C-alpha positions as CSV (number, residue, x, y, z in Angstrom):
1,D,-14.9,-4.5,1.4
2,V,-16.4,-2.9,4.5
3,E,-20.3,-3.0,4.2
4,N,-21.0,-2.1,7.9
5,N,-21.5,1.6,8.4
6,T,-20.3,1.5,12.1
7,T,-17.4,-0.6,11.4
8,W,-16.3,1.8,8.5
9,A,-16.7,4.9,10.7
10,G,-14.3,3.4,13.4
11,L,-11.5,2.2,11.1
12,N,-7.9,3.3,11.3
13,T,-6.7,1.0,8.8
14,G,-7.1,0.8,5.0
15,A,-10.5,-0.1,3.6
16,Y,-12.7,0.2,0.6
17,A,-16.4,-0.2,-0.4
18,W,-18.5,-0.1,-3.3
19,Y,-21.2,2.8,-3.5
20,E,-24.2,1.8,-1.3
21,N,-22.3,-1.6,-1.0
22,D,-23.6,-2.6,-4.6
23,I,-20.5,-4.1,-6.4
24,S,-22.6,-3.2,-9.7
25,W,-21.0,0.2,-9.4
26,K,-17.4,-1.2,-9.6
27,D,-17.0,-0.7,-13.3
28,K,-18.7,2.7,-13.5
29,Y,-17.0,4.5,-10.7
30,G,-14.6,2.1,-9.0
31,A,-14.4,1.9,-5.1
32,L,-14.5,4.4,-2.4
33,Y,-11.2,4.1,-0.2
34,N,-10.6,5.6,3.1
35,W,-7.3,7.7,3.4
36,F,-5.5,4.9,5.1
37,T,-5.4,3.1,1.9
38,T,-3.3,5.6,0.1
39,V,-0.5,5.1,2.5
40,D,-0.8,1.3,3.0
41,A,2.3,-0.7,2.7
42,N,0.5,-3.2,0.5
43,G,0.0,-0.6,-2.0
44,L,-3.4,0.5,-3.6
45,C,-1.6,1.3,-7.0
46,P,-0.2,-1.2,-9.4
47,V,3.6,-1.5,-9.5
48,G,5.0,1.7,-11.2
49,W,2.1,3.8,-9.9
50,H,1.3,5.7,-6.7
51,V,-1.5,7.7,-5.1
52,P,-0.5,11.4,-5.9
53,T,0.6,14.0,-3.1
54,R,-0.9,17.2,-2.6
55,A,1.8,18.9,-4.3
56,E,1.4,16.6,-7.4
57,L,-2.2,17.4,-7.6
58,T,-1.5,21.2,-7.2
59,I,1.0,20.7,-10.3
60,L,-2.1,19.2,-12.3
61,V,-4.4,21.8,-11.3
62,T,-1.8,24.6,-12.0
63,F,-0.9,23.2,-15.5
64,V,-4.6,23.0,-16.7
65,S,-5.3,26.6,-15.1
66,Q,-2.6,28.1,-17.5
67,S,-4.7,27.5,-20.5
68,G,-7.4,29.6,-18.9
69,G,-10.9,28.9,-18.5
70,S,-12.7,26.7,-16.1
71,V,-10.2,24.1,-14.7
72,G,-12.9,21.7,-13.1
73,N,-14.8,21.5,-16.4
74,K,-11.7,20.6,-18.3
75,L,-10.9,17.8,-15.8
76,K,-14.7,16.4,-15.7
77,S,-15.7,13.6,-18.0
78,C,-18.2,15.2,-20.6
79,R,-20.7,12.6,-19.8
80,Q,-23.4,14.7,-18.3
81,V,-27.3,14.8,-18.3
82,N,-28.2,17.3,-21.1
83,S,-24.6,18.0,-22.1
84,P,-24.6,20.8,-24.8
85,L,-21.9,18.8,-26.4
86,G,-24.2,16.2,-27.5
87,G,-23.5,12.7,-28.8
88,D,-22.0,10.3,-26.0
89,C,-21.5,13.4,-23.8
90,D,-25.3,13.7,-23.4
91,A,-25.8,10.9,-20.9
92,N,-28.6,9.9,-18.6
93,E,-27.1,6.6,-17.7
94,H,-24.2,6.3,-15.2
95,P,-21.5,6.9,-15.2
96,R,-22.2,10.6,-15.6
97,W,-22.7,13.9,-13.9
98,D,-25.9,15.3,-12.8
99,E,-27.4,18.1,-14.9
100,D,-26.5,21.7,-14.3
101,T,-29.5,23.7,-15.0
102,E,-28.6,26.9,-13.2
103,T,-25.0,27.8,-14.2
104,G,-24.0,25.9,-17.4
105,N,-21.1,24.1,-16.1
106,Y,-20.4,20.9,-17.9
107,G,-17.4,18.7,-18.3
108,T,-15.3,19.1,-21.5
109,D,-12.6,16.6,-20.5
110,V,-10.0,18.6,-22.5
111,Y,-7.1,16.6,-20.7
112,D,-8.5,13.2,-20.6
113,F,-8.6,13.1,-16.9
114,S,-12.3,12.0,-17.2
115,G,-13.2,12.7,-13.8
116,L,-16.5,11.1,-12.7
117,P,-18.8,11.8,-9.8
118,G,-18.3,8.7,-7.8
119,G,-19.8,10.2,-4.6
120,T,-18.5,9.6,-0.9
121,R,-19.0,7.5,2.1
122,S,-19.1,9.5,5.5
123,S,-16.4,9.2,8.0
124,T,-19.0,9.6,10.8
125,D,-21.6,7.2,10.1
126,G,-20.6,5.3,7.1
127,S,-23.5,6.6,4.9
128,F,-23.1,7.1,1.1
129,S,-24.0,10.3,-0.7
130,N,-23.4,12.5,-3.7
131,M,-23.1,10.1,-6.7
132,G,-23.7,12.2,-9.9
133,L,-22.8,15.4,-8.0
134,F,-19.4,15.3,-6.7
135,G,-16.1,13.6,-7.5
136,Y,-13.5,13.4,-4.7
137,W,-10.0,12.2,-5.1
138,W,-7.6,11.6,-2.3
139,S,-3.9,12.7,-2.1
140,S,-1.5,10.8,0.0
141,T,-0.8,13.9,2.1
142,E,-2.3,14.4,5.5
143,D,-3.2,17.8,7.0
144,E,-0.2,18.5,9.5
145,G,-2.5,21.0,11.4
146,A,-5.2,18.4,11.7
147,P,-3.7,14.9,11.9
148,G,-7.1,13.2,11.5
149,S,-7.5,14.8,8.1
150,A,-5.9,14.8,4.7
151,Y,-6.1,16.6,1.4
152,I,-8.5,15.9,-1.3
153,R,-9.3,17.6,-4.7
154,K,-13.1,18.0,-5.3
155,L,-15.0,18.5,-8.6
156,H,-18.8,19.7,-8.6
157,Y,-21.6,18.9,-11.1
158,N,-22.6,22.7,-11.1
159,V,-19.3,24.8,-10.9
160,G,-16.3,25.0,-12.9
161,Y,-13.4,24.9,-10.6
162,I,-11.8,22.1,-8.4
163,N,-11.2,23.0,-4.9
164,E,-9.0,21.5,-2.1
165,T,-10.3,20.5,1.3
166,T,-9.1,18.3,4.2
167,P,-11.9,15.8,5.2
168,G,-11.4,13.3,7.8
169,K,-9.3,10.3,7.0
170,R,-12.2,7.8,7.5
171,S,-14.2,9.5,4.6
172,G,-14.6,7.3,1.5
173,F,-13.4,9.0,-1.7
174,S,-12.1,7.8,-5.1
175,V,-8.3,7.3,-5.9
176,R,-6.5,8.2,-9.1
177,C,-3.2,6.5,-9.5
178,L,-0.3,8.6,-10.9
179,K,2.4,6.9,-12.9
180,D,6.0,7.0,-11.1
């Protein structure tokens, strides 16, 4: 657990942190990991599991997109402020997505991925942001064209798609392990 922002921003080895360095977020969103943990020989995932590659995450997105509709919404947890699904989905307390008052995008969790917006930790200054707004998940695949970067998938509170981008490896994001 790396709490110091300057230390975090300078790491080239595996590390994790709790959002805002507050362990009370552990059970709600889990830790934020830098990319180096995804390829660490000590293993981030339990035996029989691994951090998915870019190709494996693309297979998931392609599969979900074949049923039509908004891929991102289908992967997001339904827990959202003022979710029109009601019941346990209409949630004001974390873990949950912030309300989307403009575009009407909300999680339906059709495939039980239950993506949650655990936020991020900056690769440049170690600061925390975006809890409730965005969920980011590392792949174990680095960007060959930019060796300091690696592939992630990102869900948004107010859009229905899931996008791919390549942030710096020192960024702190969530990890979803995949069964071997």
